[in-house]
N, C-alpha and C positions, 0 to 999 in steps of 0.2 A: 774739349767740352763734351764731346760725345761720350768719352769714357766717364766723365763726371756724371753725365745724365744716367748712364748705365748703372753707376754705383748707387745713385739715388733711387732708381727703379728697383734695384736688387734689395736695397734696404726696406723700401716700402712693401715690396712683395713678401719679404721675409716676415715683416711685422704682421701683414694680413694673414699669412699662413699660420703663424704662431697664435694669432687671435682665433682663427677657425679651430685649430687643434685644441686650444684651451676651452672654447665654447663646447666643442664636440665632446671633449673629455668630461666636462661638467655634466652635460645632459645625459651622457652615457652612464656615468656613475650614479646619477640621481635615479635613472630608470632602473638600473640593476638593484639599487638599494630598495626601491619600492617593490620590485618584483620578488626579490629573494629574502629581504631582511625587514619586512614590515613589522614583525613582532619585536625585533630588536629596537627599531626606531620608536615604536609605541611604548616599549618598556622604558626606553630612555626618557621619553616625554613624561611617562608616569612617574619615574623617579624624580624628574625635574619638578613636576607638579607637587609631589609629596614634600620635597625639600623646601619648596617655596611655602607650602602650607604649614610645615612644621615650625617655620619662623613666627607663625601667628600664635597668639595666646588662646588657650582654651577658655571659653566663656560658658556660663551656666544661666539657664532661664527657668523660672519657677512657674509651676501650675499647682493650684491647691484648692481644696474645698473644706468642708467641715471635718472630714475624716482622713484625707490624704494630703500629702505634700510631696510633689515630684520635682526633681532637679534634672533638667534636660541639658545635655552636653552639646557644645558646638562641634567638637571633634567626633565624627561618626553620627551625630544627630540622635544618639540613643539616650536612654534613661540612666542617669548616673546614680541617683538616690531615690528611694521610696520610703517615706516616713509615715507610720500609722499614728495619728494624733491621739487616739483614745486608749492606746495600750502602751505598756512598758515592758522592756526586756529585763531578764534577771541580772542582777548585779552581784557578783560573787564577793565583792568587798563589803557590801552592806547586807548581804544574805537575804535580799528580797527584790522584787521587781521595781527597779528605780530608774534604769537607763532608758533613753529614747529608743523606741523600737523601730529599727530600720529593717524592712524586708530585703531591700537592696541598698548596698553601701559601697561607695568607691568603685562603681562599675563592676560589681559582682554579677551583674546581669547584662550580658553583651549580646547584641544581635546585629547582623549585617546582611546586606544584599550583595550577592556576587553574580556578575555577568561575565560569562566565559564564551569564547569563540573558538572554533576549530583552528583558526589561523593564529591563535595566541593572543587575541585581544582580551583584555580583562579589566574589570573595575571591581574593587572592594570598597563598599561605602564606609567602612570603619576608618579609612584613610582620608576621607573627604571632610572638608569643613563646611558646616551648615550655618546659615545665618537666619535669624527670625525675620520674616517679611510680612507677617500678618498675625495680629493678636486682637481677638474680638470677643466680646461677651454679648450673647443674645439676651435682650432685656426681658423677653417673655419666658423663655425656658431656663435662663441662667447658665446655659452651657458656654464654657470658655473654649475658644479654638486658638491653637498656636500652630503656625505653619513654619517649618524649618526648611530652607532651600539650599541645595548644593549645585554648583555649576558642573556641567559635563566637562571633564578634563581633556577629552579628545575631540571635542567638536561643539556644536551648538546644542542648546536645550538645557533643561534643569530637571533635578530630581527633588521632589518634595516629600517630607515626612509631616503628616498632619495629625496633631494630638487634640483630642477633645475631652473635657472633664465636666461632670455635672456640678451644679452649685451646692447641692445638699449632701446628704450622707451616702454618697455613691462610692463604692470601692472599685469600680471599674472605669477604665478610660478607653476612648476610641483611638485606634492607631491605623492610619491609612498611608499607603505608598502611592504616590502620584508622579507621573512623568509628563513633562511639557516640552514638546518638540525635541525629544531626546533622540538625537541622530544615531546614537549607539544601537538602538533597537532595530535599526535597519540592516545591521550586519548579518550575513548569512551564517547559519549554523549556531545561532546564539542560544546558550543555555543559561538560565538564571535560577537561583535558589536562595531561600532564606535560611541562614545559619544562626542558631541561638545557643548560647552557653550560659548556664545559670549555676553559680556556686551558692548553695543554700547555707545561710548563716545559722549558727546555733543561738537560740534565744532563751532556753530554759535552764533549770537547775541541774538536771541529770542529763548529760549529753547522750549517754548510751540509750537511755530510755526514750529520749526525744528522737534519736536516730532510728529506733525500731518502728516509729510511726511515720517516718519520712520516706516517701516513695512516689513513683510516677503512676498516675491514674489517667485513664482515657476512655472515651466512648466512641464507638464506631457505628456507622449508619447500618440500617437493616431494611431489607425489602418488606419484612413483615411488620406492619404497623401495630399488631397486637402485642409485640414484645415490649415489655416495659423498660423504663430507663435503667432500673437496677440490673436487669439481666445483661444490658449492653455495656456496663462499666467493667473494665478490665484493669489489671495491675501489673507492674513490674516488681521484681523482688525488692523488698526493703532491706535485705541482709547481704546480698552479694551483688557484684558487678554484673550487669546484664544489658544486652542491646537487642533491638528488635525492629523489624520493618512492619509498620502498621498501615493498613489501607482503609480508606473511607473514614477519616477522622472527623468527628463532630466537635470535639474539644479535647484538650489534653491539659493535665494538671500536675504541678510540682507541689505535692502536699507535704506539709509538716504536721507536727502534733496538733497545733491550734490555728495555723495560718496556711495560706496557699497562694500560689500564682496559678492562674488558669488562662490558657490561650484559647480564645473562642473565635474561629474564623467565620467570616460572613458566608463563605461557601465551603462546603465540605472539602477537606484536603485529600487528594487522591492517594498520596503516598507520603509517609513520614518515617524517617529513620531516627530512632531515639536510643540513647545510651545513658545508663545510670551507673555512677562509680562512687563507692564509699570512701570516706576519709576517716582514718582511725584516730586522728588527733588534729588539733588546730582550731581555727575559728569556724571552719566550714564542716557541714555534715556530709554533704554529697555534691558531686558535680554532675549536672544533667545537661546533655547536649542533644539537640534535635536539628534535623535538616530536612527541608521539604522543597521540592521544585515548584516554582511559580511561573506563571505566564503573563508577564506585564504587557498590557495592551496600551497602545498610544492614547494618552489623554483619558484613561479610565483608572479608577482607584482599585487597589487591592486592600481590603479592609479587614481588621481584626478588632477584638475587644480583649484588653488585658485586665484581668482581675487581680488585685493585690489586696487581700483582706482576710478576715477571720473565717474559721470554719463554724459559722453560725447558721443553723438550720433555717431560720426565718429569712436571713439575708440571701442565702443561696437558692432558696425555693423561688424567689422572684424571677430567676432566669428561665425557669420552666424548661430546662433541658436535661434534668437529671443530675446536675453537678452536686446537689445536696447529698447524693449517695456516696460521695468520697469521705464523708464523716464516718470514722470507723466505729460504728455502733455494734459491730459483731457480724457474724454470718448467720444466714438462715433465720429461724424463728427467734434467735437471741436478738437479732436486729429489731424485730417487731416488738419484743418485750421492752427493749430500751426506748424505742421511738414512740410507741403508743401507750406505754404504761408509766415507766419511770420518768421519762421526760415530761409527760403531762402532769404527773404528781409534783415533780420538782418545780415546774414553771408556775403551777398553782400556788405552792407554798412560797415561791419567790416573791409573790405580790405582797407578802406580809412585811417585806423590807427588814426582816430580822437578819442577824449574823448568819452567814452561810453554814457555819458549824451547827447552829441551832436548827436551821432548815433541814440539814441532813438527819439530825436526831428526830425531828418531827416526821420526816419522810419515813424513817425506820418504824416509828410508831404506827403510822398509817398502814404501811405494808404488813406489819405484824397483826394489826386488827383485821385486815382483810383475810389473812391466812389463819385467823384464830380457829375457825371450825376444824381445819386440818390438824392444827396443834392440839386441840381438845381431844380429837379422836386418837391421836398418838398417845397422849397422856392416859386416856382411858384404857387403851390397849395395854399400856405399860402397867397400869394398876391391876388389871385383870390377870395379866401374866404373873405379876408378883403374888397375887392371891392363890393361884393354882400351882405355884412353884412346888409346894410340898407334894402334890399329886404327881407332878412330873418327875420329881426325885424318886418317888416310890416306883414309878414305871421304869426309870433308869436302872434302879437296883434290881427290879424283878426280871427285866429282859436284858440284862447286861451282856449276855452271851449271844443274843439274837438281835442284831441291829434292825433288821427288817420288821420284826414283830414290835420292837420298841417304837419305831417311827409310826407304825400303823396304830398302835395304842395311843400314842400322843396325839395323832391327828383325830382320832375318835374322841379324845378328851376335848380338844379344841371345838369339835363339832357339837359336843354335848353342852358346852358352856356358851355356844353361839358366837365364837370369834374366829377371825381369819388372820393369822399372823402375817400373811402377805400384804394385808391392807397397810401395815406400817411401812413396808418397803415401797408400796405405791405412793404413799404420802411423801416419803423421802425423795423418791424419784421426781415427783411433781415439783419439789422445791429446788432441785439441782439446777435447772435452767435459770431460775431466779438468782441463785447463788453465783453462777458463772457469769451471767449477763452483766452483773455489777462490776466485774473486772474490766469490762469494756466501756462501761458507762462513765465512771468518775474520771478516768484519765483523759476523756475527750470532751468534757463539758467546758466550754470556754468561759462560761459565767463563773466557774469556780477558780479559774486561773488567777493566781496571785492573791486569792482571798485567804485571810488569816483567821485562826480560831485558837484562843488561849495561847499555848506556846507554839502552835503550828504556824509556819510562815506562809505555806502555800498548800492548799487542800488537794491540789492535783499532783503533788510530789510528796516524797516521804518526809516525815518529821525526824530530825536528828538531834538527840540530846547529848550524844557523845560520839566523837570521831575515833575510830580504832586505828592503831598504827600499823595494822596488817589487814589482809583481805581474807575472809572466811568464805569458802565455796558455798554457793546458793544463798548465803546470808548477806554478804557485802562487807563494807568497812565502816559501818555506822550502827548506832543503836537507836531504834525507833521506839519511843515510849508508847505510842498508841498500839503498835503491834504487840508489845509486851502485855499491855492491859487486855487486849483482845484474847491473846493466848491464855492468860490467867483466867479470864472470865469463861473461856471455853473449857478449861480444866475443871473449874468449879462446877459448871453445869454438867459436865460428863460425870463428875463424882456424885453429885446429888441425884441425878437421874438414874445412874447405874446402881447407886446405893450399896456398893460392895457386894452385889449379887454375883453368884457363880454362873458359869456357862452351863445352865441346867440341861441343855440338850446334848451335852458332851458326856460320854462314858468316862467315868473316873479312872478306869484302868487303861483307857486308850490315850496314849500320849502323842499319837500321830495327828490328832485334831488340834489346831492352834487355839490358843485362848483368845477369844474375841475381846475380852476386857483389855488385854495388852494393846490391841490395835486401836481401841477407843482412846486410851490414854496416850497413844503415840501421836494422835491427830493434832493436839495443841502444839507439839514440838515441830511437826511438819509444817503447820501453818505459820509458825514463828519464822521458820527459815524461808518459806515460800513468798510471803507478802511483805517482808521487811523493806523492800525497795519499791513497793507499789504505792499508789496514791494514798495519802493519809486519810482522805475522805472515805476510802474503802475500809480501812482499819477502824475508823470512827463508826461507820455503819455496822460493821460486824460486832464491835464491842457493845454498842447500844443494843443490837439484836440479841446478844447472849444475856445481857442484863435483863432484858424483857423476858427472855425465855426462863430465866431463874425466877423472876417474879411470877410469871404464868404458872410455873411448876408448883410453887407454894400456894398460890391462890386457888388453883384447881384442886390441889390435894386437900386443902383445909376447908374449902367452901363448896366445891362442886362434886367431888368424888369421895364417898365414904367407903373405905375398904371393907369394913365389917358388913355393910349392906351388900356390897358387891359379892362378898363371900357367901352371904345368906342366899342371894339370888342364884349363885352358882350351884349351891347345894339344892335349892329348890328345883332348878332346871334338871339337875342330875336325878333328883327324886322323881320328877315328872317323867323323865326319860326311862328311868328304871321301872316305874309303874306301868308305862306304856308297853314296854317289852314283856313285862310280867303278865299283863293282860293278854297279849298276843299268844304267849306261851301257854297260858291257862286255857284260852279258847281252843288252841290246837289240841291240847291234852284232853279237854272235854269232848271234842269232836271225835277223837280216836276212841275214847271210852264208850261213847254212844255207838259207834260202829262195831266195836267189839261185843257189846251187849246184844245188838241185833243179830249178829252172827251166831 
């Protein structure tokens, strides 16, 4: 019995020892895992959470007003689509703007929050599933608020994305990041940042032309309050891939030819890394990425405004932070000409509700009437130069071996008839800024976008009456009728204004001096090559301008300038000048004769 009891005691002891060893082993392994493999365990949990969430379906929730329609995704809580209700995108099949215009489509605009810890803890919000917990409309302001909430995958607390949208014609939405009892924020060495990637969709007829207007613009804070908004706007290259660290960012824009996304933070962002990358083909023009560090504080919001809308001066001015300066009206004084002259004239004529092609023609007439005094002086100078041409040819022949004497004699002739040939150059130089500023004006006016005139489908793009099976350098692979008409009108105007005259200032025996007539007749060809792919509104303006110039030429010649009278006046001035000098010589001679008689 004793042995039997001993056997029972041994068995019970063995069981107890095994139990202690099992318990000790379990706690020892658990402690070691927590001590050395925390990141592995969290990663496992993270994977487990993602796999669980991936079994869920992605749902979409709508926010909209009169001008915007947004689709919010439950996966990642981000904006999936942005539709602009009042605009259309170019449809290549129909050859005009007919498709719904999406600035964002199928998550081409992605943003996420990343929380990183030195020990390997991490959360990326693009893997989280958000659920709508609050949707409200303020009856007074009409503002709609949608709150999307995701659970903390590693503990207690929630992460909220709060979207707000105005009831009326507002192109901006509010976006706030809010944490509620988010235990993850208590982790030591936590680093958090906002990462955004935007693939910009092509919306217009000419992809290459549109891409040349697509770039990153931004404004930085300045300690000098006297510095205006325009001076603080900076740009990344629109032609090449570029990245940059920017400090003190007030806002940053992903600008296209006619539309833009603008990120406006509630507080100035201390540091932003931004990269712009070009795409040579496909649906997208550029990929823009930005990354900025943020400091989420418990139960406090990090707020931004997202602008999805047109590059409309009136709309952008309402924000009062200089974002309207991203509209590419040109640089320096060209910007002021477009902004405070052409735009004002255009907006005034726009009130007539006429076809936009007719408005451009009326705009051309207004500008030509304003410049009429300069045009008249140019024509008058041309008529006088034509009248004294025989005199200049005589001087060329007389001083053909002495260029210096010839130039001095010609300048004396100009002085005698009371003209300054340089005044014609000054008048031309005065019109050059106006000429060039229009190159920036018409391709950027959103009111012209998609507007047709006669055979022209879109006044902000080229008109094509024939597609070439090959590409011509500088010219392109299409034939623009308006460009042809403009070049022809320019050729006719050059012909009648030059009137077959020779380069009278040139020595006939000197072949080293180029014939300026050749340069004049070369200009229509150069312009034909140069503006064939430009906005058809520009060709329409220049065509109308040259038709008006031809009309002015004949009107001034027939009714305002009489070449015979001009020639008579020239002879009279020469006679007066001759008599003046003869009288002086006569007085000097008489004075000498008197002095000789006294002696």
